N, C-alpha and C positions, 0 to 999 in steps of 0.2 A: 601561508595566499589563497586563495578560490583558483580551484585549476579551469580552466576554459570549458571543458564539458560539464562543471556545475553553473558556470553563469547561463547557458546553452539551453539545459535543465530547465530554469529557474525560470528561464523567458517560456517554455512549450508549455507552463503548466498555464496558465494562464493563453497564451495564442499559439496555438499546434501550427498554428502554419509560419510558423517563423522564419527569416531567413540566415537561415544558418552558415553557408556559406560567409555574408555579409558580417555577423558578431565573429566567425574566426579571421575575417581578413583583420578586423578591426583591433584584435585579442593580439594575434602578432605584430599585426604592424605599432601599434603602443611600444610592446614589449620592448622593442626593435630599436625603437626612438631611444627611451626611457635609459638603455643598456645598461649600462651602473653606477644609475642614480639612484642614492640614499638618499630614505626621509631623514628626519631629525630623532625618529626611532629606533632609525641604524635599517630599518626592511626594505624591500628595493623600490623604489622610488614609484613602481608600476603598479606593485599591491594595494596605491592611491585610488589613481582611475577605476582600478575592477572594484574597490570594495564600493565610489560612487554608484555606480555601473550598478551595483547590489540591491543598493540601496531603489534606484528607481527601479528596481523587479516589482518589489512591494506597489508599486502606485502601479503598475500593467501597465506602460509607455510604450508606445512603436521602437522597433527593430530599430530607426534611425535616431533614434534622442538617445540607444542602448549603446549605440555604436560613437557617438558624438561626448557621454558622455567617460568614456573608455581615449578619446582622442583628445578631451580638452586641455588636459596642457602636453600637447605634441609642440604647435607652436609658437609657445612663451617660454617653455623651458628648456627645447630641442633644439637642433638646427634642421627641423621638418616648416616646409613654409604653405602657405594657404595653397598657392598652386600645387601642390605636393596631397594633401590632402583632396582638394577637387581630382587630382589627375584620379587618386585609388577610390576615391569615394563616393566624386559627385558634387554638383556645388550643391545641392539641399543639407548636406553633413558637413560641408565644408564650412559654410554660413555659419551651423550651433558653434561649430570649434571657434570661427573665426568670432562670434558674437562672445561667446567667455574668453576672451584672451584679451588681457589687458592693455592698455597703448605701452609705447616701447620708451626708452628717455626721454623723452621733449622736454625741453626749457620750460620746466615749469620752477615758478618762484617758490609755491609753499606746498609743503605735502598735501597740506589740505586741496592745493588747488589739481592738485593731482591724481589725491581721491574723487574729486569731486568730478574731474572730466572721466575719468576714468566707469567713476556711475552712470554718467549719463550714458557712457559707451552703454553701458548694459544694458540700463532700462529701455535704448533705443531700440536697442537688439531685440528683449521679452518683447518690446508691441509689435516687433517684426517679426516676430514666434516665441508664443508661448513654452518651448519647449526649452529654450534656453534661459526660464526663471527655471524651469525643473531641474535640470544638469545643474545650475548657480547653487540651489537652495541644498539638493543631495551632496553640491562639495564640498561648502561649508558645516553642514549637519556631521561629515568622516569629522574636517578639519577641527572641529568639538569634539569627537568623542576622544581622538589622540593630541588635544590639545595641553595637555602632559610633561608634552615630549618637547614645547616648543619651549625660548631659553623664557625666564622668568620677563624681562622687559617688553616683551609681545605681547606674552597672554592677555594681562590686562586692554591692551588696543583693541584685540582679535574678540575677544568677550565683550567688550561696549559696542564695534563693529555689528555684531551677530544681534545684541539688546534693542541699540538704536533703528536698525535697518534691515536685516536678513530675517530676523523674527516679527516686526510687524508687517512686512512683506508678506509673505507664506500668512500669516492671517489676513490678510485683505486679500490675496485667493483663494480664503476659506479653508486651507490646509492644518489645519487646526494639529493635527499629530505632529506632524512639522512642527509648527510654531511653541505645541509645549513642548517637542526634546529639545531645542535650541535653547529658551529661553530656561531651561533649568539644568540647561548645561553653562551657561554661561553665569547665570544664578551663584551655581556654586562653583563656579571659577573667580570671579570677584567677590561673592561673600559666602566664603565655606561653614563660617561661623552660626550665623542665621539661615542656611540652608538645611547644616546635620541637626538646629536642634532641632526645625519647622519638623525635618523627617524622624526625629526617635518623637517627636511629637506624635507624629502618629499611627508610626509603629504600635506606641503604648495605646491609642485610640483602637486600632484595629484590631490589639490583643483584650482589648477590656468590651466592645462593641461588637464582635464578628459574630457571636451569637444570636445578637440582636440585630443586623442586617440579614446575614441569612432568613431572618424567621421572618423579616418586612419582604427581601424577597419572596418567600414561598408563601404569604399568606396576599401579595400583591399578583400575583400567577393565577393564583385560583380565583381571586374574585373576577380576573378578567374573563378568566375562563370558563365559570360558571354565567356567567351573560351571553358566554358565542363568540366571544373575540379572541385570535387567535394569535399572541403575544408573546415575546422573549426579553423576558427581563433581565436586563442586566445593570451590574453595580458600577458605581460613577465615585473614582474620587479625585478628589480639587489636587493640580500639579503644587509643588510649592513654589515654584514664583508667583504664582495666583494667589497661594494665603498669604506669601510675605507681603505682596504689592493691596493687595486688599485690606491688612493690618495696617498698612500704614497711611493707607488712603486715608483708611474711615478709622485711626487710630484707635483702634480696638484691641481687643485681647483674642488670643489663637481662640481660648475657653469659649466666646463668646460668635464666633462665627458658624451660623447654622446651614450652610449649603456646602460642610467638606463632604461628607456623604451621599449622593443621589443615587439616584435610578432611571437608566436606559426604557423606555419602553419601545419597542418596534412590532408596529402592524403589518399591516400587506398595503391598504388605501389609506387616499387622504379620510373617505370618510368614515373608517377605524378608528384613524385623528382623536377622531368631534369625539364618536362614541365611547372612545376610550377616557376622552378626559367627564363626561358625563360618569361614565362607571364610578373614576375616582374619587366626582364631587357628590355624585350620592351616599358612597363608601363611607368617607370620611369627612366631617367638616375640612373646607378649606379656608389658606390664611388671607385676608385680604389686602386686598395689592399685589401679590404674585403669581396673575397671570398675565401670561406675554402667549399672542399669540402671529409667532413669527411665521405661519404658512400662507397665512393670506395678508401677510406684510416682509416677505425679505428681508433679510439683512441687505447689506452694498456688498456681500460676500458672497453670495447666493445662500447662505442658511437658511432651512428654513426648519421649524418644529413648536412644537407650542408647551409650554414652561406654566409647572401652577404645583402650590407648597400646600399640602396638604398636611393632618396631624394623624398620623396613621397608627397602627399598630405599635402598643406602650404609649400612647399619647406621646413619641416623638416626631418631631417636625421632618419632614417627609419630602424632598422637591425633586419631579419626576421632569422630566423631557419625555412626550410620545413624540413620532416621528416616524412617517416612512422607513424601510427597507433603504428605499432608495436617497431618500435625506439623508441617511446616515452615511453614505455611502459619499456622498458630496460635504457633509461637514466635517467627516475624517483626512480626506485625501482632496476635496477643493475642485482646482478647475483638470488636476487629475483625472476625474473622476467621469467626466465629459470625453474622454477618449474611448469609446465602445468598442468589442471587436467580435464583430459579428460570426457564429459556429463555422461556419462554411463557407467556403470559395470566396474567401477575400484574401489578397495579398497582403503581407507580414507590414507591409508598406505603405496602405491605405486604411489607417485605423479612420471610422471615421465619429465628425468629431463634431458636436455643436458646442459651438462658443461661450462660453458663460457670461451670466450679466459682468459677472468679477474682473474679469480677465478685457472684456469689449470697455469696463467703465477704466481701467488702468490701461489701456491703448489710446484711449480718444481722450485722456487730460498727458500721459507724455506726447503728445502729438502737438497736444498745444500748448505744452509750454518747451518744445522743441527749438526756439529760435532763441529763445536765452542763451545768455554765457553759463558756463558750467558751472561759478560757484551758486547766480542766482533760480540755476535750476533744482541743481540738488536744494535750496530751500525751500524752492516751491513746490517740488516735488511729496519730499515729509510733510507740506503742508498739510499735503494733500490726502496721500496715504498713509500718515502715521497718526491713527485718531487719537496716541498715547499722551501727544503732547496739543499742546495747546497754539497757534500761532496770532501774533496780533501786531496793529502799528499804530506808530508816535503818526501826530497830525500829520507833518515830517514824511509819512510814508515809510520812513524805516522797522523792518523786520524781526519784528523779538519775540523768540522764539521758547514758550513756559511749560512744562512737566503742566498732565489735565488738574486742574482745580488747584487752580494759581490765581491769587487775588491782583486785585488792583494797587496793591502795595511792593508783591514778587514782580512786575510787571516797573512801577516805580524803581528800584534796585537794579532791576536788568538794564535801564537806559546809564542811571548813575549812581552812587551812594551816597552824594548829596541829596538829588531828586529824592530819596526811598526816606532822607533823615529829616527834608525836610514836607514831605508831604500833609496837606490836609486837607484834602478833596480829591476829587475825582468826578469827570466828565467820562460816558463810553458809549460810542457813539451818538452824542450829541448831548445825551442826557444827562444830569449831575445824578449820584451812586454815590454807597457809603464808598470806602478806602477797601472794606474789605469783601466786595462783591469776588462773586466768581468767575469768568474772563472765559471766554467761548469764540472757538474758532471764525477771524477776518474781523472780530471789536478793535475799533480806534478807539484809544484808549488816551486823554488829556488830564497830567498829572496837573491838582493847583497846588499852590508851594509858599510858605512863610517862612522866609529868609531865617533863619540862628534857632530856625525849631527844633526839638528831638522826639526822636517816638518814643510812643508810651513801651512800656518792657510787656506787657498784655499783645500786643502786636507778635513779638514771640511762638507765641502759643496760633497765631493764625495765619500764617506764611507757610509755603511746603516749598520753597526754594531754599537752598546752604546758602546762597550767598547772600539773601535777603535777613536771614536768619539772624549769620553770624555780624553783617552788620548794626544792627538792632541790638543784640548784644555789648558790640562792644560802645555803642553812642549812647545803652543805658546804664555802661560800664563810667565812661568819661560821665552821663551827669549828677550819678552816683557821688565820682568824685568829687566835684565841684560843688557837691551840697554836704558832703560828710568831709569834707576841709573846712569850709567855714563855720560848721557846729565846732569841730575838731576845736578850734580854733580859741573860741568863745569857752569851752570845756576846761582848755587848757588853763588859758586866762586863767576862767573862776579859781579853777583849782588855785593855781598860785595864790590869789586873792587870799582864799580861806584861810591856804597854809601861811601867811602872812609872808609871803615870802615876794619878791617881786621880781616880775619874769622880763628876761629879754629871751632874744634870738637869737644874738652871739651862743648864754650860756647851753643854751638847748643846742644847737647847734657842734658845742663841745661835747654833748652829751649821746650825740646817736649812735656812736656803737655800739652802749649799754641798753639802747635799744632796738637793737637790728635795724636800722632805718636808713636810707642810703640820704635822706633830704629833712629839712622841716616839711615841709608840705608831704614826708610819707607819713610823718609823726603824725600831723594833722587830722588825714585821712585815716587812716588805723587806731586816734581815738574819738571821732565821729562816726566810723564803723563798728563799735564795743571790740576792736581786736586788740587795743592798749587801754586800760583805765590810766584817769590822768595822775592818781596817785600815784600812782606806778615811773610817770612822763615828771612828777616832781621828784622822788627820788631820785629816779635818775640823775638832773643835775644838784640836788642835792642830798647827798646818799647820806647821811647824819638825819633826817628828817622821816618823826614818827607822826606815823594818826591817829588819833586818840579818837574814839567811839564812846558813844554815851545812850546806854538804852531809854528809849521812855515807857510811860505804864502802859497797860494794856487798853486800849482802848474802842468803845462797842462804836458798831455800823449804826449812822443815824436813818430814820426814814429816807433819807436820799439815797441811800445806797452811799456817804462820804469816809470819808475816817476821818475824828476830829481828831488832831493832833498838835501839840503843846512844840513852843520852838526850841530847834534844837540844830545843832551842827551835820551832825547826823543820826540822825534816828535809825533805834528798831522797835519794829509796829508788832505790836500781838495779835494772834488772831479772833475777827473780833465774834462775838459769840463765845467766847470760848471764859473757861474760872481763870481766876488771878494763878490757880497752878500750871497756867497752858507755858506751853515752850513760845518761847518768843520770837518771833516770823521777822527775817532782819532786811530791811530796807532801808537804801544810805543813799545822802547828798540831796538830802529837803531841809531845807533852811527856813522855811517860811510858816509860819505858824497860819496855816489854814489845812481844810479840810482836803480829803486823796480819796480816788478811788480804783479799778479799775478801766480801762476800757472795755464794754461789752463785747461780745461776739467773740474775738480772735484772744483774749485773755493771755495774759502772763504768766507762764512759770518759772520757775525756778533754772539759772542755767542758760536760759535767753538775756543776751542783749535788751534792756531798756530804757527808756528814755519818760520823762516828764514832761508834761506841755503843761504850761500857765492858764487855769483857761477863768473864768469868772467867776463859777461856784467853788473853785479849788484848785487842783492841779489832778491832772487823767495820767495815770501810769500805761502807756503803750509799746507793745513791742518793736523791735526797730526795722522790723518787719513790713511793718500796719500800714495797707495804704491809703488809710486814716492822716497819715503821716505826713503827705503829700502838701496837701490842705496849707499847713503851714511852712513849707519851703522860700517863704517871700516871708514868714518874719522869726527871725533867729533867736529874736530875744523871749520868744517864749520857750526856746527848750533849754530845758534843765539835765544835768549829767546824774542819772537816781542808775545803780545796781544793783543788785544783789550780794546780799553777803554768804553764800554757801556754808561756814564755817560754823561748826555746833549748829545745823539748820534741824530744826526739828523734822522729826519721821508722818510729813502730813500729806494732804492728798490739794493740789488748786486748783482751780476750775476755766477752763478753755471749750475751744467748741469745737467741730468736725462737721462736714462734712460729705455722707457716702453716697454714691449713688451703686443701687441692686438691680439684677436683674429680678424682672418681676415676677416668681415665680416663690412654690410654698418652703419653706423652713429660712430663705436667703436671710431674715433678719435675725431668725435664732444665730443662724451659724457668725452673723456679727458680736451677736451681744453674748455667745458665747467665748469667742476671740478675748473680747476687753474683758472680761472676769478671768480666765485663765492667763493675763496676765498681772492680775492686781489694779487694773481702774476699774471707777466705777462711773457706769451711766445717770447722773442725776435729773435729766431730762430728755425729750427724743421730740421732735412733729418730722410730717413725712409727708409729701408731695410726690405728683404725677409726674414722668419726665420723660413723656412717652409712651408708645404706647408696651415695648418691652421693661422698662425700669420705671423706680420708685425712687427718688430722692430725700432723703431723712437727717435731716439736720442736729446733731447730738451733742448735747453737753455733758461733757466729760469730764475726771475730775484723774490726778493723775500727781506725781509725786515730783517730776523735774524734765525739762526738757529731753532726757534720755531717753525719761518712760516712754513720755510721749512719742518719740520718734520708734521707738520699738513695737506700742502696737500699732501703728499709723502702718510700717514695713509690714509688722505680720496679717493689716487686713490687707492689704496690698496683694497678697500674696494667694488671696483666698479666691477659688474659680466664680462666685457669684457675686464679687465687686467690678464696678466696671470702672471708679475713680473714685480714692480717699485725697483731702487736703483739708490743711485746716481753713475754719473758717477767716475772711476779711474781715476787722474788724476797726 
């Protein structure tokens, strides 16, 4: 535990005129008040307020704030009263300590109501004196640093409150260093696996690129020095939580992040900032759309800097943040940087404070909302302060809180699951808009509904909330059951008919144990989804049933791309274009004397569930996942039960099509072609198109042995750093 003189020495380093007597008295008072109390870690309780005070010395706060930090838990956790603190230290420090004290055990209906009222009290105290916020954030930071000693049941709640309230509040006040540490500590607690993965990737990247980073920093310094601009170059690494949040928000891989490393260029004057931009842009090519001037237009939290990205040494993208030393101090310490001590002749209790725009805005917001009841106050304050969330309204004024990037679909599911499932359109602020429209703070959203509707499965990739995604998947599963159940019944009835057996539900019900299904409907759904073959259902009811298969002759592919087929109960096709000695390619379940072809693009391959669809020209074979089958949902009479027979199947390659989105850089396509070749697959044809400035989209006609072979190729491609996305084409 820190000694009394060590704390005083820390304060004296930045404030030679510190009131040592005040600090010593606060130290002794708090230590006696907490007495033998222990923390969850087993340390003396007084070690906590002492560490909070030590954290605040990093922000160079005044003596009253340091004293309040040491005393901040005395009223709440000991027998000390507000009057005791006022008597010993005066009303100024007493007011700070009281502002940091939670409400007593009043008759709250819910914990949420108690939390809201405590939060209201805290913010009102912050509005009266910004130093309350500084102590509270330091208090939360030390609690997060020692979170491992808390009971596991409390850790998640404390970490979530940190991410939801305290880290955004630090960011709103411009205290970026405080915000970064709060976010990363909470992230490590809530998602330890993700945290460790990102940290390990960062360490690997640092080991790999350390020399390049040092070279870039040296060349930056040299270029500015040649132009007569005195600069200090500092490397910057993006924080793990910021990396994870960006990956989640943009659905991109770690390798696709271009701003993990950057450089801060610190200069003496504002004029030097703009001169430095000129040097950077005339020395290296700038990246279009990556220039932001927060000096002429500061952020709401007083952040001022110029951001630009150039193609720097070694053709590396280099992000530069150019600012003065004073701007850098404000960027790191926020409102704490506005308390500046004169070198001499000034009492330690009289800092020269210039009210920051960030704090002034916070205070005005809190004062404007002060008349609301506690829970509305909490909601409205979040609306104003925490820009990582979007707050929208129903036409009746109900407030809906959503993550940033949420769509009207997310809004509909937040209102009610039935509203989301039946949503067909939206009006945003009175104007018709697509359901996939991204929402912004203050939007009023009206959802148009069609009763009995079902959400498209594609919505799953559009929404950002877990509630919407879960509801969409649930509804999609139910719709699939309805679709495949009807299809499965027809397939089973036809299978019995082909076998010369009479179908009866009573007999099928008796055979359920042999099919490992709980109900007849489960059997039909299993057959429709390809999980159970129809002939297996027949065998379950009639164990002595034996299926006979007949092989048809090899048939050539005609000009229209169709196989000409003889009539047979079960047909075995030969590969078109092969000689009579070619191995047979088995397809079973076709009993019509009609031509057959495979659907384009997605192309079925052995091992996956396939379906035959009657068409005017013949029968088209689709993989069961093909989106084209949706067009036949209302025409079950066109569906045929077709499947591969992989017994003694020939060792041949079959055509399918995949879509790969690659980074637009030299050698990327070569990596893909090499990977496909190494896995024994073959590229039959390829076409490409632009997909934004940084990516190209390739459509590849691929030949593989079977579905396992295809999945292995896709899995290996997804692991390549140049690949943004890979998927099968939709047939």
